C-alpha positions in Angstrom: 0.0 0.0 0.0 1.0 3.6 -0.4 2.8 5.1 2.5 1.8 8.5 3.8 4.7 10.2 5.6 4.1 13.5 7.5 7.1 15.8 7.9 6.5 16.3 11.6 4.1 14.0 13.4 4.2 15.8 16.7 2.5 18.9 15.2 -1.3 19.3 15.1 -3.2 18.8 11.9 -3.3 22.6 11.1 0.5 23.0 11.5 2.7 24.2 8.6 4.3 20.9 7.5 5.1 19.3 4.2 3.3 16.0 3.4 5.1 13.2 1.5 3.4 10.3 -0.4 5.3 7.4 -1.8 3.8 4.9 -4.3 5.5 2.2 -6.3 6.3 4.7 -9.1 6.2 8.2 -7.6 7.6 10.0 -4.5 5.6 13.2 -4.1 6.0 16.1 -1.6 3.2 18.6 -1.1 3.5 22.0 0.7 1.0 23.1 3.4 -0.5 25.3 0.6 -1.5 22.3 -1.5 1.3 22.7 -4.1 3.2 19.8 -5.4 6.7 21.1 -4.7 8.8 18.0 -5.4 8.3 14.8 -7.3 10.6 11.9 -8.0 9.5 9.7 -10.9 10.7 6.1 -11.0 10.8 3.6 -13.9 9.8 0.8 -13.9 9.2 1.2 -10.1 11.1 2.8 -7.2 12.0 -0.5 -5.6 13.6 -1.9 -8.8 17.4 -2.5 -8.5 18.0 -0.5 -11.7 15.3 2.1 -11.3 15.6 5.1 -13.5 14.7 8.3 -11.6 13.9 11.8 -12.6 13.5 14.6 -10.0 11.2 17.6 -10.5 11.6 20.6 -8.2 11.3 24.3 -8.5 11.2 27.3 -6.1 7.6 28.0 -6.7 6.5 24.4 -6.9 6.1 22.0 -9.8 2.3 22.2 -9.9 0.9 25.4 -8.4 -2.9 26.1 -8.0 -2.4 29.7 -6.7 -1.9 30.9 -3.2 -3.7 28.9 -0.6 -3.1 29.5 3.1 -4.3 28.1 6.5 -4.5 24.7 4.9 -5.3 21.5 6.5 -5.1 17.9 5.2 -7.1 14.8 5.6 -6.3 11.3 4.5 -8.7 8.6 3.6 -8.5 5.2 2.0 -10.4 4.6 -1.2 -11.3 7.2 -3.7 -14.6 9.0 -4.3 -17.1 8.2 -7.0 -18.1 11.7 -7.9 -17.0 11.8 -11.5 -13.3 11.1 -11.0 -11.8 8.8 -13.6 -10.1 7.0 -10.8 -13.2 6.1 -9.0 -12.9 2.8 -7.3 -9.1 2.6 -7.6 -7.3 2.1 -4.3 -5.1 5.0 -3.5 -4.4 8.1 -1.4 -6.4 11.3 -1.0 -5.1 14.7 0.3 -7.4 17.6 0.8 -6.3 21.3 1.3 -8.7 24.2 2.1 -8.6 27.7 3.4 -11.0 30.2 5.0 -12.0 31.7 1.6 -13.4 28.5 0.4 -10.5 27.7 -2.0 -9.6 24.0 -2.0 -7.6 21.4 -3.8 -8.0 17.6 -3.4 -5.2 15.4 -4.7 -6.0 11.7 -5.6 -3.0 9.5 -6.0 -3.3 5.8 -7.0 -0.9 3.2 -5.6 0.4 2.4 -9.1 0.9 4.3 -12.3 1.9 7.8 -13.2 -1.5 9.5 -13.5 -2.8 11.5 -10.6 -6.0 13.6 -10.3 -6.8 16.9 -8.6 -10.1 18.6 -7.9 -9.7 22.4 -7.6 -12.2 25.1 -6.5 -11.7 28.8 -6.4 -8.4 29.0 -8.3 -8.2 30.9 -11.6 -4.8 29.6 -12.9 -2.7 26.5 -12.8 1.0 26.6 -13.5 3.6 23.8 -14.2 7.3 24.3 -13.7 10.1 21.9 -14.7 12.8 23.1 -12.3 16.6 22.8 -12.6 16.7 19.0 -12.3 14.7 18.7 -15.5 17.2 20.7 -17.6 18.9 19.0 -20.5 21.9 16.9 -19.8 25.1 18.3 -21.2 26.0 16.9 -24.6 28.4 18.0 -27.3 27.7 18.2 -31.0 24.6 16.7 -32.5 24.0 14.9 -29.2 22.7 18.1 -27.7 19.8 18.1 -30.1 18.5 14.8 -28.5 18.7 16.2 -24.9 16.6 19.3 -25.4 13.5 20.0 -23.4 10.4 20.9 -25.4 6.8 21.9 -24.7 4.2 19.5 -26.1 0.5 19.8 -26.8 -1.5 16.7 -27.6 -4.4 17.7 -29.9 -6.8 15.7 -32.1 -4.6 16.3 -35.1 -1.4 15.0 -33.5 1.3 16.5 -31.3 2.6 20.0 -31.5 6.2 20.5 -30.1 7.6 23.9 -29.2 11.2 24.7 -28.2 12.0 26.5 -25.0 14.1 29.1 -26.8 11.3 30.0 -29.2 11.0 33.8 -29.6 7.2 33.9 -29.2 4.6 32.7 -26.7 2.2 30.1 -28.0 -1.5 29.8 -27.0 -3.1 26.5 -27.9 -6.2 24.5 -27.2 -5.3 20.9 -26.4 -6.3 17.7 -24.7 -3.0 17.4 -22.9 -0.2 19.9 -22.6 3.1 20.1 -20.7 6.8 19.6 -21.3 9.0 16.7 -22.0 12.7 15.7 -22.1 14.1 12.8 -23.9 12.8 10.2 -21.5 10.3 12.0 -19.2 7.2 14.1 -19.5 4.9 16.2 -17.3 1.4 16.8 -18.7 -1.9 18.2 -17.6 -5.4 17.6 -18.9 -8.4 19.7 -17.7 -12.1 18.9 -17.7 -12.8 22.1 -19.7 -11.1 23.5 -22.8 -8.8 26.4 -21.9 -6.0 28.4 -23.4 -2.5 27.4 -22.4 0.5 29.8 -22.4 4.0 28.5 -22.8 6.8 30.7 -21.4 9.4 30.8 -24.2 12.4 32.9 -25.0 16.1 32.9 -25.9 18.4 31.1 -23.4 15.3 29.8 -21.5 16.4 26.8 -19.4 13.2 25.9 -17.6 9.7 25.1 -18.8 6.9 27.1 -17.3 3.3 26.5 -18.5 0.2 28.4 -17.4 -3.3 27.2 -17.9 -6.4 29.4 -17.2 -9.0 27.2 -15.4 -12.1 26.6 -17.4 -14.5 27.0 -14.4 -14.5 27.7 -10.7 -14.6 24.0 -9.9 -12.7 21.6 -12.1 -11.0 18.2 -12.3 -7.5 17.9 -13.6 -5.5 14.9 -14.6 -1.7 14.9 -14.5 0.8 12.5 -16.1 4.2 12.5 -14.4 6.2 9.7 -15.9 8.4 8.1 -18.6 7.9 8.5 -22.3 7.2 4.8 -22.7 4.6 3.3 -24.9 3.0 1.0 -22.3 2.8 3.5 -19.5 1.6 6.3 -21.7 -1.2 4.1 -23.1 -2.1 3.0 -19.6 -2.6 6.6 -18.6 -4.5 7.7 -21.8 -4.5 6.3 -25.3 -4.3 9.9 -26.6 -0.7 10.1 -25.2 0.5 7.5 -27.7 1.2 10.3 -30.2 3.9 11.7 -27.9 6.4 9.0 -29.1 8.3 9.8 -32.3 6.0 12.8 -32.8 8.2 14.4 -35.5 8.0 11.4 -37.9 5.5 10.5 -40.6 2.9 7.9 -39.5 4.6 5.1 -41.5 8.0 5.8 -40.0 6.3 5.8 -36.5 5.0 2.3 -37.3 8.6 1.2 -38.1 9.7 2.6 -34.8 7.0 0.8 -32.8 7.8 -2.5 -34.7 11.5 -2.2 -33.8 10.6 -1.3 -30.2 8.5 -4.5 -29.9 11.2 -6.6 -31.6 13.9 -5.2 -29.3 11.7 -6.0 -26.3 11.3 -9.6 -27.5 15.0 -9.9 -27.9 15.7 -8.5 -24.5 13.4 -11.1 -23.0 15.8 -13.7 -24.2 19.0 -11.6 -23.9 18.9 -9.6 -20.7 21.9 -7.4 -21.6 20.7 -4.4 -23.5 24.0 -4.0 -25.4 23.9 -7.5 -26.7 20.1 -7.1 -27.5 20.9 -4.0 -29.7 23.5 -6.1 -31.6 21.0 -8.9 -32.0 18.4 -6.4 -33.2 20.8 -5.3 -35.9 21.3 -8.9 -37.0 17.5 -9.6 -36.8 16.7 -6.5 -39.0 19.3 -7.6 -41.5 17.8 -11.1 -41.7 14.3 -9.8 -42.0 15.3 -7.4 -44.8 17.3 -10.0 -46.8 14.7 -10.2 -49.7 14.7 -6.4 -50.1 18.5 -6.3 -49.7 18.9 -9.0 -52.5 16.7 -6.9 -54.8 18.8 -3.8 -54.0 22.0 -5.8 -54.7 20.7 -7.0 -58.0 19.8 -3.5 -59.1 23.2 -2.3 -58.0 24.9 -5.0 -60.1 22.9 -4.0 -63.1 24.0 -0.4 -62.7 27.6 -1.5 -62.2 27.5 -3.6 -65.4 26.1 -0.7 -67.4 28.7 1.7 -66.0 31.5 -0.8 -66.8 30.2 -1.2 -70.4 29.9 2.6 -71.0 33.0 3.7 -69.2 35.6 3.4 -72.1 33.4 5.3 -74.6 32.3 7.9 -72.0 36.0 8.5 -71.1 36.8 9.0 -74.8 34.0 11.5 -75.2 34.9 13.5 -72.1 38.5 13.7 -73.2 37.8 14.8 -76.8 34.8 17.1 -76.6 33.4 19.9 -74.4 30.1 21.7 -73.8 27.1 21.0 -75.9 28.8 18.6 -78.3 30.0 16.5 -75.4 26.4 16.3 -74.0 25.0 15.5 -77.4 27.5 12.6 -78.0 26.8 11.2 -74.5 23.0 11.2 -75.2 23.6 9.6 -78.5 25.7 6.9 -76.8 22.8 6.2 -74.3 20.4 5.8 -77.3 22.8 3.5 -79.1 23.3 1.3 -76.0 19.5 1.6 -75.1 20.4 3.0 -71.7 18.2 5.6 -69.9 20.1 8.7 -68.9 18.9 8.2 -65.3 19.9 4.6 -65.2 22.1 5.1 -62.1 19.0 6.0 -60.0 18.3 2.3 -59.9 21.0 2.0 -57.2 19.1 4.6 -55.1 16.3 2.0 -54.6 18.6 0.1 -52.3 19.2 3.3 -50.2 15.4 3.9 -50.2 15.0 0.5 -48.6 17.6 1.0 -45.9 17.0 4.7 -44.9 13.5 4.3 -43.4 14.6 1.4 -41.2 17.8 3.3 -40.3 15.7 6.3 -39.2 13.2 4.1 -37.3 16.0 2.3 -35.4 17.7 5.5 -34.4 14.5 7.3 -33.2 13.5 4.2 -31.3 16.9 3.9 -29.6 17.0 7.6 -28.9 13.7 7.6 -26.9 14.0 4.1 -25.3 14.1 4.7 -21.6 15.4 1.1 -21.0 18.8 2.2 -22.3 19.0 4.9 -19.6 21.7 3.9 -17.1 22.2 0.5 -18.8 25.8 -0.4 -19.1 27.7 -2.6 -21.7 31.4 -3.4 -21.7 33.2 -0.1 -21.0 30.0 1.9 -21.7 28.5 3.1 -18.4 25.2 4.4 -20.0 23.9 3.4 -23.4 21.8 6.5 -23.5 25.0 8.7 -23.5 28.2 8.7 -25.6 30.5 5.9 -24.4 33.1 8.3 -22.9 36.0 5.8 -22.6 38.2 8.5 -21.0 38.2 12.2 -20.2 40.5 14.4 -22.4 42.6 17.1 -20.8 41.2 19.5 -23.4 38.0 20.2 -25.2 37.5 20.3 -29.0 34.8 22.4 -30.7 31.8 20.2 -31.5 33.5 17.0 -30.3 33.7 17.9 -26.6 36.1 16.8 -24.0 35.5 13.0 -24.0 37.1 10.3 -26.0 34.4 8.1 -27.5 35.8 4.8 -28.7 32.7 3.3 -30.4 32.6 5.8 -33.3 36.3 4.9 -34.1 35.4 1.2 -34.0 32.3 1.9 -36.2 34.4 3.8 -38.8 37.2 1.2 -38.8 34.7 -1.5 -39.6 33.2 0.7 -42.3 36.6 1.2 -43.9 37.2 -2.6 -43.8 33.9 -3.3 -45.4 34.6 -0.7 -48.1 38.1 -2.1 -48.8 36.7 -5.7 -49.0 33.9 -4.6 -51.3 35.1 -5.7 -54.8 32.2 -5.8 -57.2 33.2 -8.0 -60.2 31.0 -5.9 -62.6 33.4 -2.9 -62.3 36.8 -2.3 -63.8 39.7 -1.3 -61.5 39.2 2.5 -62.0 35.4 2.4 -61.2 36.0 0.0 -58.3 38.5 2.3 -56.8 36.2 5.3 -57.2 33.4 3.5 -55.5 35.6 2.4 -52.6 36.8 6.0 -52.1 33.2 7.3 -52.0 32.3 4.7 -49.4 35.2 5.7 -47.3 34.2 9.4 -47.5 30.7 8.4 -46.5 32.2 6.5 -43.5 34.1 9.7 -42.4 30.9 11.7 -42.7 29.1 9.2 -40.5 32.0 9.4 -38.0 31.4 13.1 -37.6 27.7 12.7 -37.4 27.7 9.8 -34.8 30.7 10.9 -32.6 28.5 12.6 -30.1 25.5 10.4 -30.4 24.4 8.0 -27.6 26.3 4.7 -27.4 23.2 2.6 -28.0 22.7 4.2 -31.4 26.3 4.0 -32.4 26.4 0.3 -31.3 23.5 -0.5 -33.6 25.4 0.9 -36.7 28.7 -0.6 -35.6 26.9 -4.0 -35.6 25.6 -3.3 -39.1 29.2 -2.6 -40.3 30.4 -5.8 -38.6 27.7 -7.7 -40.6 28.9 -6.0 -43.8 32.5 -7.0 -43.1 31.3 -10.6 -42.6 29.3 -10.6 -45.8 32.2 -9.2 -47.9 34.6 -11.7 -46.5 32.2 -14.5 -47.4 31.8 -13.0 -50.9 35.6 -12.9 -51.5 35.8 -16.6 -50.5 
């Protein structure tokens, strides 16, 4: 059962004392004014040996229903049946009131991340993220993943607003609040109301204000992880919070990969090995499409090899319009479409959606938070093998080993790639292009979380194995 801990038991019930409530997933502290001044969110539960925790705290309170003084609290088991969506759910109830008739009643279930509040006599509600919710420090492109954003869940989808936006935004929404990479705080009122987001340059903390729709109103709050199962358990409408920036079919790929990774982890408890197994499983599942892409690439290579001698002669002997005319004439003679090389792009078109889906899924997968693998202490962060005595622009002050391993395997796969349909000159050009692409990926991935880099490193390892087999 939930435990109700009173800050000072020797004081009478009207004394000015904070009240703490602990459930399996939340540790909450309320002020004597009825404000939720501190919350610790736990996933999957607070008693778990590898529980992920997020603290919320701010000077003026995380959730503030305006000034309420001379408060008192009462505690009862069981919840009321007067319209609350949690009616009949075992939990904890706290009631605060004052001499002016203002009151707030908090209803906290024993499990889950959704809590309810009934408010009377307050005109405005505000949510604050606090310093503990600020983005984790990250260099390069990794900083983009760690940013905090406002979110509004509406019937058409999810609207996301950056904290450093230059304008305030007013929206009508079902749910509204703010989120980080793994955690979110959201509010949903009984009545529609305008919500104001506090935005501006160099804004570090999220502050959201909601005008109450009526003098007496029920509110629902979700304080918890950005996780498919827990979001759906709170409200099916919150499902859109995950991978909100992607097209619907890319979101389907993300959810499919999330489920597949969960199945793998049920067999392979180590998340690092599970990610490597996911890379192999995706490769096996995509074999039919990969074979089609390889066949198209071989056709392009054969055409390039056939046209290469005559194209070289034309480019050496002619310039300008005459060169273009002779090249077009060559294509007609050989019955080759001028855009024949785009066939090879179909192979990329097959890989890129799965690539994007895997990376978005791994970026928002809270299971990777604080999960270690080999020398990697946290798969949701860069692997940080060692701290450098200096800091490099963009790359930061940590030596990340996985990107070097990833790039080395990519170089090896490029060098082993020897398509028989190309002559030596075209083969060398293709290998150089692949190595340049590997260097570009090194820059892109260097500051990315280790789980994402491990996935692509595993892909490169599979490519090396395939090329070695092909050379045999």
